Structures are given as C-alpha cells and as structure tokens.
C-alpha positions in Angstrom: 75.3 21.1 21.3 72.9 23.7 21.8 73.7 25.2 18.5 73.0 22.0 16.7 69.5 21.5 18.5 68.3 24.9 17.4 69.6 24.4 13.9 67.6 21.2 13.7 64.6 22.7 15.1 64.8 25.7 12.8 65.2 23.4 9.8 62.4 21.2 10.7 60.3 24.4 11.3 61.1 26.0 7.9 60.5 22.5 6.0 56.9 22.5 7.6 56.5 26.1 6.7 57.3 25.3 3.0 55.0 22.5 2.9 52.3 24.5 4.4 52.6 27.3 1.7 52.7 24.6 -1.1 49.7 22.8 0.2 47.4 25.5 1.8 48.7 28.6 -0.2 47.2 31.3 2.2 48.1 34.1 -0.1 46.4 32.6 -3.3 43.1 33.7 -4.4 39.8 32.6 -2.3 38.0 29.6 -3.8 34.2 29.5 -3.6 32.9 26.7 -1.6 31.7 23.5 -3.5 28.1 24.1 -4.8 25.4 22.0 -3.3 24.0 19.1 -5.7 20.2 19.0 -6.1 19.3 15.5 -4.6 15.8 15.2 -5.5 15.6 16.6 -9.2 12.5 16.0 -11.3 12.3 12.9 -13.6 12.5 13.6 -17.2 11.6 11.1 -20.1 14.5 10.6 -22.5 14.0 11.8 -26.1 14.6 8.6 -27.7 11.6 7.0 -25.7 9.2 9.7 -26.7 10.1 9.3 -30.2 9.7 5.5 -29.8 6.2 6.1 -28.6 5.2 7.6 -31.9 6.3 4.4 -34.0 2.9 2.9 -34.0 1.5 3.1 -37.3 -1.0 0.3 -37.6 -3.6 1.6 -35.5 -3.4 -1.0 -32.6 -1.2 1.1 -30.3 1.3 3.8 -30.0 4.4 1.7 -30.6 5.2 -1.2 -32.6 5.4 -4.8 -31.3 8.8 -5.8 -30.0 10.4 -9.3 -29.5 11.0 -10.2 -26.0 13.0 -13.3 -26.1 15.9 -11.7 -24.6 13.8 -10.5 -21.6 12.4 -14.2 -21.4 15.8 -15.6 -21.2 16.7 -13.2 -18.4 13.4 -14.1 -16.4 13.9 -17.7 -16.9 17.4 -17.4 -15.5 15.9 -15.8 -12.4 13.2 -18.3 -12.2 16.0 -21.1 -12.2 17.9 -19.5 -9.5 15.0 -18.9 -7.1 12.5 -21.6 -8.0 13.2 -23.6 -5.1 14.0 -21.1 -2.4 11.9 -20.9 0.4 11.1 -17.2 0.1 9.5 -17.7 -3.2 7.6 -20.7 -2.4 6.1 -19.2 0.6 5.2 -16.3 -1.7 3.2 -18.4 -3.9 1.7 -20.7 -1.2 0.5 -17.3 0.6 -1.0 -16.0 -2.8 -2.8 -19.3 -3.4 -4.1 -19.6 0.1 -5.6 -16.2 -0.2 -7.3 -16.7 -3.4 -8.6 -20.2 -1.8 -9.8 -18.6 1.3 -11.5 -15.8 -0.7 -13.5 -18.7 -2.7 -14.5 -20.2 0.5 -15.7 -16.8 2.0 -17.5 -15.4 -0.9 -19.2 -18.4 -2.6 -22.3 -20.3 -1.5 -20.3 -23.7 -1.3 -17.8 -22.1 1.0 -20.4 -22.4 3.9 -20.0 -26.2 3.9 -16.3 -25.9 3.8 -14.5 -26.0 7.3 -10.8 -25.8 6.1 -8.9 -25.5 3.0 -5.2 -26.5 3.2 -2.4 -26.7 0.4 -0.7 -30.1 0.8 1.5 -30.0 -2.4 2.9 -27.1 -4.5 5.0 -27.3 -7.6 6.1 -24.3 -9.6 6.7 -26.1 -12.6 9.6 -26.6 -14.8 9.3 -23.3 -17.2 8.6 -19.6 -16.8 6.0 -17.7 -18.8 7.2 -16.8 -22.3 6.8 -13.4 -23.4 6.8 -13.4 -27.1 6.0 -9.8 -27.9 5.2 -6.7 -26.1 4.0 -3.2 -27.2 2.8 0.2 -25.6 -1.0 0.5 -26.3 -1.6 3.7 -24.4 0.1 6.4 -22.4 -1.2 9.4 -20.6 1.2 12.2 -19.9 0.8 15.2 -17.6 2.5 18.4 -17.4 4.2 19.3 -14.0 4.5 23.1 -14.4 5.7 23.7 -10.5 9.3 23.0 -11.5 11.8 25.8 -11.1 15.4 25.9 -12.4 18.0 28.2 -10.9 20.1 29.9 -13.4 23.8 30.9 -13.0 22.6 34.4 -12.3 20.7 33.5 -9.2 17.2 33.9 -11.0 14.5 31.1 -11.2 12.5 30.3 -14.3 9.4 27.9 -14.4 10.0 25.0 -16.7 7.5 22.5 -17.8 8.1 18.8 -17.2 6.4 15.7 -18.7 5.3 13.1 -16.2 3.9 9.5 -16.9 0.5 9.3 -15.5 -0.7 5.8 -16.9 1.0 3.5 -19.2 -0.7 0.4 -20.8 1.2 -2.5 -22.2 0.0 -5.3 -24.4 2.0 -8.8 -23.8 1.8 -11.6 -26.0 2.2 -14.3 -23.2 2.6 -18.2 -23.5 3.0 -20.6 -20.4 3.6 -24.4 -20.5 5.4 -25.1 -17.4 3.2 -27.4 -15.6 2.2 -25.3 -12.3 0.6 -28.1 -10.1 -1.1 -28.0 -6.4 -2.8 -30.5 -4.4 -5.5 -29.3 -2.1 -7.0 -31.1 0.9 -10.8 -29.9 2.0 -12.4 -30.7 5.2 -16.3 -30.1 5.2 -18.5 -29.3 8.1 -19.6 -32.7 8.1 -16.2 -34.1 8.8 -15.5 -35.4 5.6 -12.1 -35.3 3.8 -11.6 -34.4 0.0 -8.6 -34.0 -2.1 -8.2 -31.9 -5.2 -5.1 -31.9 -7.6 -4.9 -29.4 -10.4 -2.1 -29.2 -13.0 -1.9 -26.1 -15.3 -0.6 -27.3 -18.7 -1.2 -24.3 -20.9 -2.2 -20.8 -20.7 -1.9 -18.3 -23.4 -3.2 -15.1 -24.4 -2.8 -11.4 -24.5 -2.4 -9.6 -21.3 -3.2 -6.0 -20.7 -0.8 -4.6 -18.0 -1.5 -1.1 -16.6 0.7 1.0 -14.5 -0.9 4.1 -13.3 -0.4 7.1 -10.5 -4.3 7.8 -10.3 -5.2 8.0 -7.6 -2.3 6.6 -6.2 0.6 4.3 -7.6 -0.7 1.0 -8.4 -0.6 -1.9 -11.2 -3.0 -4.3 -12.8 -3.0 -6.9 -15.4 -5.9 -8.8 -17.1 -6.5 -11.0 -20.2 -7.8 -9.0 -23.1 -10.1 -11.9 -24.0 -10.6 -15.4 -22.8 -7.3 -17.0 -23.0 -6.3 -20.5 -23.9 -6.4 -22.7 -20.9 -5.6 -26.5 -20.5 -5.7 -28.1 -17.3 -5.5 -31.9 -15.6 -7.7 -32.2 -12.7 -8.1 -35.3 -10.2 -10.5 -35.3 -7.5 -11.6 -37.9 -4.7 -13.6 -37.8 -1.7 -13.1 -40.3 1.3 -10.6 -42.4 -1.0 -13.1 -42.6 -3.8 -12.5 -41.1 -7.4 -15.0 -38.6 -8.7 -14.6 -38.5 -12.5 -18.0 -37.1 -13.1 -17.0 -34.0 -11.3 -13.8 -33.1 -13.2 -15.8 -31.4 -16.0 -17.5 -29.3 -13.5 -14.3 -28.5 -11.7 -12.6 -27.5 -14.9 -15.5 -25.1 -15.9 -15.5 -23.6 -12.6 -11.9 -22.8 -13.0 -12.6 -21.2 -16.5 -15.4 -19.2 -14.9 -13.4 -17.9 -12.0 -10.5 -16.9 -14.5 -13.3 -15.2 -16.7 -14.7 -13.3 -13.7 -11.7 -12.1 -12.1 -8.8 -11.9 -14.7 -10.4 -11.0 -18.2 -11.0 -7.6 -19.0 -12.6 -5.4 -18.2 -12.4 -7.3 -14.8 -9.2 -6.9 -12.9 -7.7 -6.3 -9.5 -5.7 -3.5 -8.3 -2.3 -4.5 -7.2 0.5 -2.9 -5.5 3.4 -5.1 -4.5 6.1 -5.7 -5.5 6.0 -2.6 -7.7 4.5 -0.2 -5.2 3.9 0.0 -1.4 0.3 -0.3 -0.7 -0.9 3.3 0.6 -3.6 1.9 2.8 -1.6 -0.8 4.5 1.6 1.5 5.7 1.6 1.7 9.7 2.1 5.2 10.8 5.5 6.1 12.2 5.9 5.7 16.1 5.2 8.7 18.1 8.5 8.4 19.8 10.1 9.3 16.5 8.8 12.8 16.7 9.4 13.5 20.5 12.5 15.3 19.8 10.9 17.8 17.3 9.9 21.1 19.2 6.7 22.4 17.8 6.5 26.2 17.6 3.8 28.6 16.1 0.7 27.3 14.3 -0.9 26.3 11.4 -4.4 27.3 10.1 -5.9 25.6 7.0 -8.9 27.4 5.3 -11.1 25.1 2.9 -12.3 27.8 0.3 -14.5 25.6 -1.7 -15.9 22.2 -1.7 -17.5 21.1 -5.1 -19.9 18.3 -6.4 -21.9 18.4 -3.2 -25.8 17.4 -3.2 -26.8 20.7 -1.9 -30.4 20.1 -3.6 -30.9 18.0 -0.4 -30.7 20.8 2.0 -33.5 22.7 0.0 -36.1 19.9 1.2 -35.4 19.7 5.2 -32.0 21.5 6.2 -32.5 19.9 9.8 -32.0 16.1 8.3 -28.7 16.7 7.1 -25.3 18.1 8.4 -22.4 19.3 6.4 -19.1 19.1 7.7 -15.7 19.3 6.7 -12.6 17.4 7.8 -9.0 18.2 7.2 -6.2 15.7 7.7 -2.3 15.5 7.8 -1.0 12.3 6.9 1.4 10.6 4.6 -1.4 8.1 3.5 -4.6 8.7 1.6 -7.6 9.9 3.7 -9.2 6.8 5.3 -11.5 8.1 8.1 -14.9 9.6 6.9 -16.6 9.8 10.4 -16.4 12.7 12.7 -16.1 10.4 15.6 -12.3 9.8 15.2 -10.6 12.9 14.1 -7.3 11.7 14.9 -6.3 8.3 14.1 -3.0 6.3 14.2 -2.2 3.0 12.5 -0.4 0.2 14.4 1.2 -2.8 13.4 0.5 -5.7 15.9 2.2 -9.1 16.1 -0.4 -11.8 16.9 1.4 -15.2 17.7 -0.8 -18.2 18.1 0.7 -21.8 18.4 -2.0 -24.0 19.5 -5.4 -24.1 17.8 -7.3 -24.8 21.0 -6.1 -21.5 22.7 -8.8 -18.6 22.4 -8.1 -15.5 20.7 -9.5 -13.3 23.6 -11.0 -10.8 21.4 -14.9 -10.0 21.1 -16.0 -7.7 18.2 -18.8 -5.3 18.0 -21.5 -4.9 15.3 -21.1 -2.0 13.2 -22.8 -0.6 10.0 -21.5 -0.9 6.5 -19.7 2.1 5.4 -19.6 4.0 2.0 -17.4 1.5 0.4 -19.9 -1.6 1.2 -17.5 -3.2 3.6 -18.1 -3.7 7.4 -15.5 -2.4 9.8 -14.5 -4.7 12.3 -13.9 -3.0 15.6 -12.6 -4.6 19.1 -15.2 -4.2 22.0 -13.8 -6.5 24.6 -10.0 -7.8 25.0 -9.8 -10.6 27.7 -7.2 -10.1 30.2 -4.2 -12.5 30.0 -5.4 -13.6 26.5 -3.2 -13.6 23.3 -4.8 -10.6 22.1 -3.7 -8.8 25.5 -0.2 -10.0 24.7 -0.2 -8.7 21.1 -1.3 -5.4 22.5 -4.7 -5.1 21.5 -7.1 -2.6 22.8 -10.7 -1.7 22.8 -11.9 0.3 20.0 -9.4 -0.9 17.7 -10.2 -1.1 14.0 -8.9 -4.1 12.1 -7.3 -2.8 8.8 -5.7 -5.8 7.4 -4.1 -9.1 8.6 -0.9 -10.0 6.5 -1.5 -7.3 4.0 -4.8 -8.7 3.2 -7.6 -5.9 3.5 -10.4 -6.7 6.3 -13.9 -6.7 4.9 -16.0 -8.6 7.5 -15.7 -9.9 11.1 -16.1 -13.7 9.4 -12.9 -13.2 7.5 -11.0 -12.0 10.7 -12.2 -15.2 12.7 -10.9 -17.4 9.9 -7.5 -15.8 10.0 -7.0 -15.4 13.7 -8.7 -19.1 14.6 -7.5 -21.2 11.7 -3.7 -19.9 11.4 -0.8 -21.1 13.7 2.0 -19.0 13.8 2.5 -15.2 13.6 0.1 -12.8 12.0 1.0 -9.2 11.2 -2.3 -7.1 12.1 -2.8 -3.4 11.2 -5.0 -1.7 13.3 -6.5 1.8 13.3 -6.3 3.3 16.7 -7.6 6.5 18.4 -4.9 8.7 19.0 -6.0 9.3 22.5 -5.5 5.6 23.2 -1.9 5.5 22.3 0.6 4.5 24.9 4.3 5.8 24.4 6.8 5.4 27.1 8.8 8.0 25.5 6.1 10.3 25.5 5.1 9.7 29.2 8.8 10.6 30.2 8.9 13.7 28.5 5.2 14.8 28.2 4.3 17.7 25.8 1.6 20.1 26.9 0.1 23.1 25.5 -2.1 25.5 27.2 -4.5 27.6 24.8 -6.6 30.2 26.3 -5.9 29.1 29.7 -7.2 25.4 29.1 -5.1 22.3 28.7 -5.6 20.6 25.4 -4.0 17.1 26.5 -1.1 17.2 23.8 -3.2 18.7 20.9 -2.4 22.3 19.7 -5.5 23.7 18.4 -5.5 27.1 16.4 -8.2 29.9 17.3 -10.7 28.7 19.9 -10.8 25.3 21.3 -13.2 23.1 19.4 -16.1 21.3 21.4 -15.9 17.8 22.1 -16.3 15.5 19.1 -18.4 14.8 17.3 -18.9 18.4 16.0 -19.2 20.3 12.8 -17.3 23.3 11.8 -18.3 26.4 13.3 -18.6 28.6 10.5 -19.9 27.5 7.2 -22.0 29.1 4.5 -24.3 27.5 1.9 -25.9 29.0 -1.0 -29.2 27.2 -1.8 -28.5 27.8 -5.6 -25.2 26.3 -5.9 -23.5 22.9 -5.5 -20.6 24.0 -3.5 -19.8 24.8 0.2 -17.4 27.3 1.4 -15.9 26.3 4.9 -13.5 27.8 7.3 -11.9 25.0 9.2 -9.4 25.3 12.0 -7.1 22.1 12.2 -5.8 20.5 15.0 -2.7 18.3 15.0 -1.0 16.2 17.9 2.0 18.1 19.3 4.3 15.2 19.3 
C-alpha cells in the first residue's frame, strides 16, 4: 500500500514537472520584456488629406466644393431621434433664454422689461440641410519639438505639421419651421406676448476652428442671409399688427449685428471646453503629494512694453511681473491676488420671495471693459451662506455664462428658481479644506513659517509688491525681470 502511494505521488510530481518544462521552458533563451507603447504620440495629418487641400483651382478656396447630402441625412437621423428629448429641448431653451436676457440687459428697451419667459418652444420638423461644403483656408504650424527613438537607442528630432486654424464654407438651407412663444412683463405690470416662427434661413456660413489663443470655434454668415419669419404679437389681449414689420426688422438687424461677417462670437462647447470656466481641482486631490526641493523661474525678457512712459515721470508708474502656474489661461492681472483658486458653487433657490443674502461691493472696470463683481457681505443663515459663498469671492460665470456686471448677477440670482452653478474666483488664503486641516503642510524658510507656501530665495514682503530686482533701459522697449515664484504646498 505504501509503495502504491509513493508511486502515485512520484507519477503526479513527474507529470507536473514535465508540464512546467513545456510551459515555462526554464532552460530556453531569455526573452526581453515587452516594450512599452507610446500612449501620447503626436497627431499626424494623412497624406490623402494634405493632397485634398490642394484641389481648389477656382481661386475661391484651397479645396473643391463637395456635396454633403450624406452628412445631411446622417444629421437628420440624429435630429429625428433626439428632437423631443428633454436634454436637447433644455439646451435650446437655455440658449434662447440667454439670448433674450442679453437683449433685455444691453438694449435701451430692456429697462422697461421686468421679465422675459419662454412659454412654448417647437424645434420644427427638419434639420438644417447642408448643400455643399469646402475648405476656404488652412493655417499649418511646424512642431519641431518632437523626438523619435530609433532602434539603436538614439533619438532624432522630426518635424510634424499641426493644424492651427481651419476655415470652412458651408452652403446651408433651413425650412424646418422653428417656433417659439415669449411672455414679456413690463415694469408697469403690463403683459405682452410675442410668437416668432422661422420659415426660411439660407446662406453661406463661414465656420472657423482655431487654436489661437486657445481652442475655440465660431460661425457666421458671409453676407446677409435669406430670412423668412412669421410674427404675431399682442399686449393685454389686443393685436398689434402695426408693430409686426418693426419686429421683423429688429430680428433682421439683430442677425446682421451678431451673426454676419465680420461679426461673430467665440464659442467652445460642445467641441471644446471653455478654458476660462473650468473650476480648479480640489486641494485635497494633491494632499498625498509630497513636495521636495524648489522651483525658480527667471523671466529674461518682456517685450512690447511702453517704456517711453517712464522717461517722463518714473514715479507715476510701476513695472511688475507676475508668473503663474495653472492649467487655465492667465486671468489675474492684479498684484492684490497673487494666488487664486476657482471654486464651483451650487446656489439653490426655490422661492422668489427668499432673499439671496449677498451684498456686492463696487469695483472699477478692468482692462477688458467688464466690471468684476465681488462679494462684500454674506448674510448669516442665508441661501448664499448655505451655498458656501465667502466675502471676497469674485463671480466669474453663472451656468457657463460669463459675468460682466452686477445687474447681470442680480437678474440670474433673483429671477431664477432652481439650482445655479456659480463659478467664483477665491483667494487661496480663504480656502477651507478639511483634508488639509487634518494633515497641514507647513514649510519653514529662513526660520519663518510661510503658512503653507513654499517660496524660493527670500520671503517676499506682503502683497501688493513688485519684484525685488528689475532693470530698465530707457532706450529700449523691453524689461528684464528676475522673479522668484511662490506656489502652494499642497
């Protein structure tokens, strides 16, 4: 019996050993580990597309006209399936409401309007038809900072061509019958109704996609399009037929003023994210990162400065340089807030009679012509305090609509019921982060605590300041600045 068990165990071990040799092959030649795949290779334009961009021989564009009936059928199928969905209708409703609010805010007649509401909305029966399309212009850029690794282990620099800007000409025709009905309440308490139906809209559209200064797109008609509308209006139940020609002319002028070349509007969604309206990542996302060492940035030259102003009276002007590290474009141009943070807040209001609890402070217009809206006081126990507003917050956008004035903010917060997404710019010193409070990060420089900021070199004096070292040549238009950058240790 014992011999049988030993023989069974020996046979099983021998079978496992043979399987191991066949599968693993321990005496075979060593195989090199699998190579890593380059996950972020540069984009290349296919040769066929580059040849297509040279087919325009009529002098009107760099490519020939192409029929797009197949694309029109594809878009019509998508429109058919999504026409009555809540998501698409809400998007159209929001865009139309924004345009109406813009008219009531900017026009002189808007001072007599208390409220504009969309009562009915019909997306029509057809999607815009694209008859033909062609490429009008293309701007290419050479990216010479691309290195390719050879099998020998060496790297060589190659040149890759990137699309910087592309301009398309689209022959568009719409006869779908988009229709909306609007209720208007004046400051005198009068009720008015306006119904507009778009029967025809046709013309050449110039569509531009560009990466300068950041990724965006825009569209506008090359010339005044063919426009057909049906308008009916009434106030307090009485028809106003004499006002219909004036309303049609106002619609045509608004289209000419905002959507006919050279007038256009920079747009981002749904093709690109808006770089100015992106909230910063939470500070707790970087709490696990241990920062060691330091970073020093030296600005060698700043060109196109008006150095001639300093020749008259240098005491009246201050030359300063500000460096920033951020995934967004540089937005702060003031030395008062060197460290800012973008926070997305949710403001909920379900009763028109409930006060918002916000008091704003008056601020002068900035270089862009807009007036920053800054919170001065947040009332205790108010809706604003529940939404986590803080004194000193600067309102950037509400529901992805950039804020330009205090009046615009009041219209949004006081005349909207529901949830609003408010993007605010907040001083980094005012950020309350529970994760950072539990495990604070402290750094001591030259024996002084810097409250969570790591500064290279000497500790800078309190803001506002100017760089310690700067040199200016009276005969040149450039400033050489040596600037030591500070960043949050999070």
